C-alpha positions in Angstrom: 6.6 -28.3 2.4 4.4 -28.5 -0.6 4.6 -31.4 -3.4 3.8 -30.6 -6.8 2.1 -32.5 -9.0 1.1 -32.8 -12.8 -1.5 -35.2 -14.0 -3.1 -35.2 -17.2 -5.9 -37.7 -18.7 -5.0 -38.2 -22.2 -7.6 -37.6 -25.1 -8.2 -37.4 -28.5 -9.3 -33.8 -30.3 -9.1 -31.6 -33.3 -6.1 -29.6 -34.1 -4.2 -28.8 -37.2 -1.1 -30.0 -35.8 -0.5 -33.7 -34.8 1.9 -33.3 -32.2 -0.5 -30.9 -30.3 -3.4 -33.0 -31.1 -2.3 -36.0 -29.7 -0.9 -34.6 -26.7 -4.3 -33.3 -25.3 -6.1 -34.2 -22.5 -7.6 -33.1 -19.3 -4.7 -31.3 -16.7 -4.5 -30.7 -13.2 -2.1 -29.1 -11.0 -2.0 -29.8 -7.6 0.1 -28.2 -4.4 -0.9 -30.9 -2.3 -4.5 -31.0 -2.3 -4.6 -27.2 -3.5 -5.9 -27.3 -7.2 -3.7 -24.8 -9.3 -6.3 -25.2 -12.1 -9.6 -25.3 -10.5 -11.6 -23.3 -12.9 -15.1 -22.1 -14.2 -15.9 -23.2 -18.0 -17.8 -20.0 -18.9 -19.1 -21.5 -21.9 -20.8 -24.5 -19.9 -21.1 -23.3 -16.6 -19.6 -26.2 -15.2 -16.7 -25.9 -12.4 -13.5 -28.5 -12.5 -10.3 -29.4 -11.3 -9.1 -30.1 -14.7 -8.7 -28.6 -17.7 -8.9 -29.0 -21.2 -5.4 -28.2 -23.0 -2.7 -30.1 -24.8 0.4 -30.7 -22.3 3.3 -30.2 -25.6 3.3 -26.5 -25.0 3.6 -26.6 -21.0 6.2 -29.6 -21.4 8.0 -27.5 -23.7 7.5 -24.3 -21.6 9.0 -26.2 -18.5 12.1 -27.7 -20.6 12.9 -24.6 -22.7 13.0 -22.9 -19.4 14.5 -25.5 -17.3 17.8 -23.8 -15.7 16.4 -20.6 -15.0 13.2 -21.6 -13.8 15.4 -24.3 -11.0 18.5 -22.0 -10.6 17.6 -17.9 -11.3 16.2 -16.3 -8.1 13.2 -13.8 -7.7 15.3 -10.1 -8.7 13.6 -8.2 -5.6 10.2 -8.6 -4.1 7.5 -5.9 -4.9 9.4 -5.0 -8.0 8.0 -6.1 -11.4 11.2 -8.1 -13.2 12.0 -7.9 -16.4 10.1 -9.6 -19.1 12.7 -12.3 -20.0 12.9 -13.6 -16.4 8.8 -13.4 -16.4 8.5 -15.5 -19.8 11.4 -18.0 -17.9 9.3 -18.1 -14.2 5.2 -17.4 -15.3 3.5 -20.3 -16.4 1.4 -18.2 -18.8 4.4 -18.0 -21.1 3.5 -21.5 -22.2 1.0 -19.9 -24.2 0.3 -21.6 -27.5 -3.3 -19.8 -27.5 -4.8 -21.6 -24.1 -5.9 -20.0 -21.1 -3.3 -21.1 -18.4 -3.3 -20.0 -14.2 -1.5 -17.4 -13.5 1.2 -19.2 -11.3 5.0 -18.0 -10.5 8.1 -20.2 -9.8 11.1 -18.8 -8.4 13.8 -20.9 -6.6 15.9 -19.7 -3.5 18.7 -22.3 -4.1 16.9 -24.8 -1.6 13.2 -24.4 -2.5 11.4 -22.9 -5.2 8.6 -20.8 -4.0 5.4 -21.3 -6.3 2.7 -18.2 -5.9 -0.6 -18.3 -7.7 -3.3 -15.3 -8.6 -6.7 -15.6 -9.3 -7.4 -13.0 -12.1 -10.6 -12.4 -13.9 -10.1 -11.9 -17.4 -12.9 -10.6 -19.6 -14.0 -12.7 -22.4 -12.1 -15.6 -21.4 -13.7 -18.9 -21.8 -11.8 -20.3 -18.6 -11.5 -18.4 -15.2 -9.6 -19.6 -12.9 -10.8 -19.6 -9.1 -8.3 -20.0 -6.9 -4.8 -18.3 -5.8 -2.5 -18.7 -2.9 -3.0 -16.5 0.2 1.1 -17.1 0.8 3.6 -18.7 -1.2 4.1 -22.3 -1.2 7.5 -23.7 -0.9 8.1 -26.9 -2.5 12.0 -28.4 -2.5 14.0 -27.9 -5.2 15.2 -31.5 -6.1 11.4 -32.4 -5.8 10.1 -29.6 -8.1 12.5 -30.6 -10.9 11.6 -34.8 -10.3 7.9 -33.6 -10.7 8.4 -31.4 -13.7 10.8 -33.5 -15.1 8.5 -36.8 -14.6 5.9 -34.7 -16.8 8.1 -34.0 -19.7 9.0 -37.1 -19.6 5.1 -38.3 -19.4 4.6 -36.3 -22.8 7.4 -37.6 -24.6 6.4 -41.0 -23.6 2.8 -40.4 -25.2 4.4 -38.7 -28.4 6.5 -41.6 -29.1 3.3 -44.3 -28.5 1.8 -42.3 -31.1 4.4 -41.9 -34.0 6.1 -38.6 -32.9 9.5 -39.4 -31.4 11.4 -36.9 -33.3 10.3 -33.5 -31.8 11.7 -30.0 -30.7 10.6 -31.1 -27.1 12.8 -34.7 -27.6 15.8 -32.8 -28.9 15.5 -30.1 -26.5 15.1 -32.7 -23.4 17.9 -35.0 -24.9 20.4 -32.0 -24.6 19.0 -30.8 -21.1 19.5 -34.8 -19.9 23.3 -34.9 -21.5 23.8 -31.5 -19.8 23.0 -32.7 -16.2 24.8 -35.4 -16.5 28.4 -33.5 -17.0 29.1 -31.9 -13.8 31.3 -29.5 -15.8 28.8 -28.2 -18.1 25.6 -28.6 -15.4 27.9 -25.8 -13.2 27.9 -23.8 -16.3 24.4 -23.9 -17.2 23.7 -22.7 -13.3 26.1 -20.1 -13.8 24.3 -18.7 -17.0 20.9 -18.8 -15.4 21.7 -17.2 -12.3 23.1 -14.4 -14.7 19.8 -14.3 -16.5 20.6 -16.3 -19.3 19.6 -18.8 -21.2 21.4 -21.9 -22.0 24.6 -20.8 -24.5 22.9 -17.2 -25.0 25.9 -15.4 -22.9 28.2 -13.9 -25.2 31.9 -15.3 -24.6 33.5 -12.9 -23.0 31.1 -12.2 -20.5 30.9 -16.1 -19.4 34.4 -16.2 -19.4 34.6 -13.3 -17.1 32.2 -14.4 -14.6 34.2 -17.7 -14.6 36.9 -16.2 -13.9 35.9 -14.5 -10.9 34.3 -17.3 -10.0 37.3 -18.6 -9.1 38.2 -15.3 -6.9 34.7 -15.5 -5.1 34.3 -19.3 -4.7 31.4 -21.1 -5.9 28.6 -20.4 -3.1 29.4 -16.6 -3.1 29.0 -16.2 -7.2 25.3 -18.0 -6.9 24.6 -14.8 -4.4 26.6 -12.4 -6.7 25.4 -13.6 -10.2 21.9 -12.8 -9.6 22.7 -9.5 -9.0 25.5 -8.3 -11.1 24.7 -10.7 -14.3 22.6 -8.4 -16.4 22.1 -5.7 -14.2 20.7 -2.8 -16.1 20.9 -5.1 -19.6 23.5 -3.2 -20.4 25.9 -6.5 -19.6 28.4 -4.7 -17.8 27.5 -5.4 -14.4 30.3 -7.7 -13.5 32.7 -5.0 -13.4 30.8 -4.2 -10.0 32.4 -7.9 -8.8 35.9 -7.2 -10.2 35.6 -3.2 -8.0 34.9 -5.2 -5.2 37.4 -7.8 -5.6 40.1 -4.9 -5.7 39.4 -2.8 -2.9 40.4 -2.4 0.7 37.7 -2.7 3.4 38.1 -3.4 7.3 40.3 -5.8 8.3 39.3 -8.3 10.9 39.5 -11.6 12.0 36.2 -13.3 13.5 36.4 -14.2 17.1 33.2 -17.0 16.8 32.8 -19.9 14.6 30.4 -22.7 13.4 32.0 -24.5 15.8 30.8 -22.2 18.5 27.3 -23.2 18.3 27.0 -26.6 16.6 24.1 -26.3 14.6 22.4 -29.4 12.8 23.5 -28.9 9.3 20.6 -28.1 6.9 18.1 -28.7 9.2 14.8 -26.6 8.9 14.1 -23.8 6.6 16.5 -21.2 6.4 15.0 -18.7 8.3 14.8 -21.5 11.3 18.3 -22.2 11.3 18.9 -18.4 11.6 16.8 -18.1 14.6 18.4 -21.0 16.2 22.2 -19.9 15.4 21.0 -16.3 17.0 19.9 -17.9 19.9 22.7 -20.2 20.4 25.3 -17.0 20.4 23.2 -15.2 22.3 23.1 -18.2 24.8 27.2 -18.4 24.4 27.5 -15.0 25.2 25.5 -15.1 28.5 22.6 -12.7 27.0 19.5 -13.7 26.2 17.5 -11.2 26.6 19.3 -7.5 26.5 20.1 -5.5 23.5 23.4 -6.0 21.7 25.9 -3.3 21.9 28.1 -2.4 18.8 30.9 -3.2 20.4 29.8 -7.1 20.8 29.2 -6.9 17.0 32.5 -5.2 16.4 34.2 -7.7 18.7 32.4 -11.1 17.2 33.9 -9.8 13.8 37.2 -8.6 15.1 37.3 -5.1 14.3 36.8 -1.9 16.4 34.7 0.5 16.7 37.2 3.1 15.0 37.8 1.6 12.1 34.0 1.2 11.4 33.8 5.1 11.9 37.1 5.5 10.0 36.3 3.8 6.9 34.3 4.8 4.0 33.8 3.1 0.6 35.1 4.8 -2.5 32.3 3.6 -4.5 28.5 3.1 -3.9 27.8 -0.7 -3.5 25.0 -2.7 -4.1 26.1 -5.6 -1.9 28.3 -6.5 1.1 30.9 -8.9 1.0 33.9 -9.8 3.1 36.9 -11.3 1.7 39.2 -14.2 3.1 43.1 -13.1 3.3 45.6 -15.6 3.6 46.1 -14.7 7.2 42.7 -15.8 8.2 41.3 -12.1 8.6 38.6 -11.0 6.5 38.5 -7.8 4.6 35.2 -6.8 5.3 33.4 -3.9 2.4 30.4 -3.0 3.7 27.4 -1.2 1.9 25.0 0.3 4.6 25.2 4.1 5.5 22.8 4.5 8.1 23.8 3.6 11.5 20.9 1.3 12.2 21.2 -0.1 8.7 24.9 -0.8 8.8 24.5 -2.2 12.6 22.0 -4.8 11.0 24.1 -5.8 7.9 26.8 -6.4 10.5 24.7 -8.4 12.2 24.2 -10.4 9.0 27.9 -10.8 8.2 28.1 -12.4 11.8 25.1 -14.9 10.8 27.2 -15.9 7.2 30.5 -16.3 9.2 28.9 -18.6 11.6 27.3 -20.6 8.7 30.8 -21.1 6.9 33.9 -23.8 8.2 36.5 -21.9 9.9 38.9 -22.6 6.8 37.1 -21.1 4.0 38.3 -19.7 0.8 34.7 -18.0 0.0 33.6 -14.5 0.2 30.7 -13.4 2.8 28.0 -12.0 0.5 24.9 -9.9 1.6 22.3 -8.8 -0.9 18.6 -8.0 -1.3 17.7 -10.9 -3.6 15.3 -13.5 -1.9 18.1 -16.6 -1.9 17.8 -19.0 1.0 21.6 -17.6 2.0 19.9 -14.3 2.3 17.0 -15.5 4.1 19.0 -16.7 6.7 21.0 -13.9 7.4 18.3 -11.8 7.8 16.5 -13.9 10.1 19.3 -14.5 12.2 20.4 -10.6 12.3 16.4 -9.7 13.5 16.9 -12.5 16.0 20.2 -11.7 17.5 19.5 -7.8 17.9 16.0 -8.0 18.5 14.6 -11.6 20.2 11.1 -11.9 19.6 10.7 -13.5 23.5 12.4 -10.3 24.6 10.7 -7.7 21.8 7.3 -9.3 22.9 8.1 -8.7 26.7 9.2 -5.5 26.3 5.7 -4.4 24.5 3.7 -6.5 27.2 1.1 -6.3 24.9 1.1 -2.7 23.4 1.2 -2.9 20.0 0.8 0.7 19.5 2.7 2.5 17.2 4.3 4.7 20.1 5.4 1.3 21.2 6.8 0.0 18.5 8.6 2.7 18.0 10.2 3.1 21.8 11.1 -0.8 21.5 12.9 -0.2 18.0 15.0 2.8 20.2 15.6 0.1 23.1 17.1 -2.5 20.7 18.7 -0.1 18.8 17.3 -1.4 15.5 14.6 0.2 12.7 11.0 0.4 13.5 10.9 -2.0 10.2 12.6 -4.7 12.3 9.9 -5.0 15.0 7.1 -4.6 13.0 8.1 -7.6 10.5 9.5 -9.7 13.5 6.1 -9.2 15.2 4.0 -9.7 11.9 6.2 -13.2 11.4 4.9 -14.4 14.5 1.6 -13.6 14.3 1.9 -10.4 17.0 1.0 -7.9 14.5 -1.2 -8.1 11.3 0.3 -6.5 8.2 -0.8 -9.0 6.0 -3.1 -6.1 4.2 0.2 -4.3 3.0 1.8 -7.6 2.1 1.1 -8.8 -2.1 0.0 -12.2 -2.3 2.2 -12.5 -5.6 5.5 -10.8 -5.6 5.0 -8.3 -8.0 1.8 -6.9 -9.9 0.7 -8.4 -12.6 0.1 -6.4 -15.7 -3.1 -5.1 -16.7 
């Protein structure tokens, strides 16, 4: 886990705005020892870790983006999010005429992923020299502490120089008040997860979201809100949750629970927790190596193959859910059609059951977004269906395309699952196909 730090050496500078002038200085942003602001000054032909800017616009951007920066996840890897998402998560949106490094922040509910890309821009006096090969993870509470500390250091500087009343001071005062009020804080987080800035969500939309949250549960709504909150930017996405609430799916009583595998709560990264749960469940089943049959998947969820083959969703859904019913059963609403995809989806749902207390009123949710919960689900399903030690044993050092296809058929998973599992553990190099940032920059 990385640590992010902001440091600035204050200095006096010329400028029309006293607020900008009196917060000028040499700024450095570090991820551990890696300097995100290392740059070449084209005019002076010097290379430095610090860049001369005003700290005010950066602090103002961090404050104005606070809720979304900390609670709105990345929509989808590989596709460019809408402009308003980028304005709340790309450091360059601080703007005000300064050249900022291309750094992207995206939370997942537990950590904030940080991407950095080196881009040479013709005609710019500052050229940033470093990018990250892979994203760095900063614990969410640590990210909040560091960014809040930077904002407050700028406010202290302003106050010391007679600028006590500024837009930044007023905005940060509101944020501090909201963070100290649990009810308001939950509202701000929900707004952010839906893609709205504070108090910008229409009243009828936020009222509908709060009503749905009572039915889905708080943790489930945290997964659903980023998917449905402003989907297609037409403000009708919440109807998708309402439709799911009214549907009857495949009814079953799970035959496994968190009590069966005794995981250490919150230990390790989400993917590690998913892998650990999969291995412990396999050990409990007495099958640590062999492929998992469909009947085993269905038995664990308390459903039958006949129920699955006989059920068809009335609508095309973009998420899968399992809704608790009063009898202690779950009402499963899968979304995948392809047999391999549906098999993986049911495995993800088993992982989600194992992560919940036995008595739980929250919906179980499976989506394509990159929250900690979804990362854990995907890691669980991959390891449960295709254990890495069994996969490498089957391949026996042969990573040819034909062997990978044979392995996928043997474990009854997709080629993609085999390739990504091998790549994640360093057996296969597909890094050339992986973006260094979550989406392409604008030319």
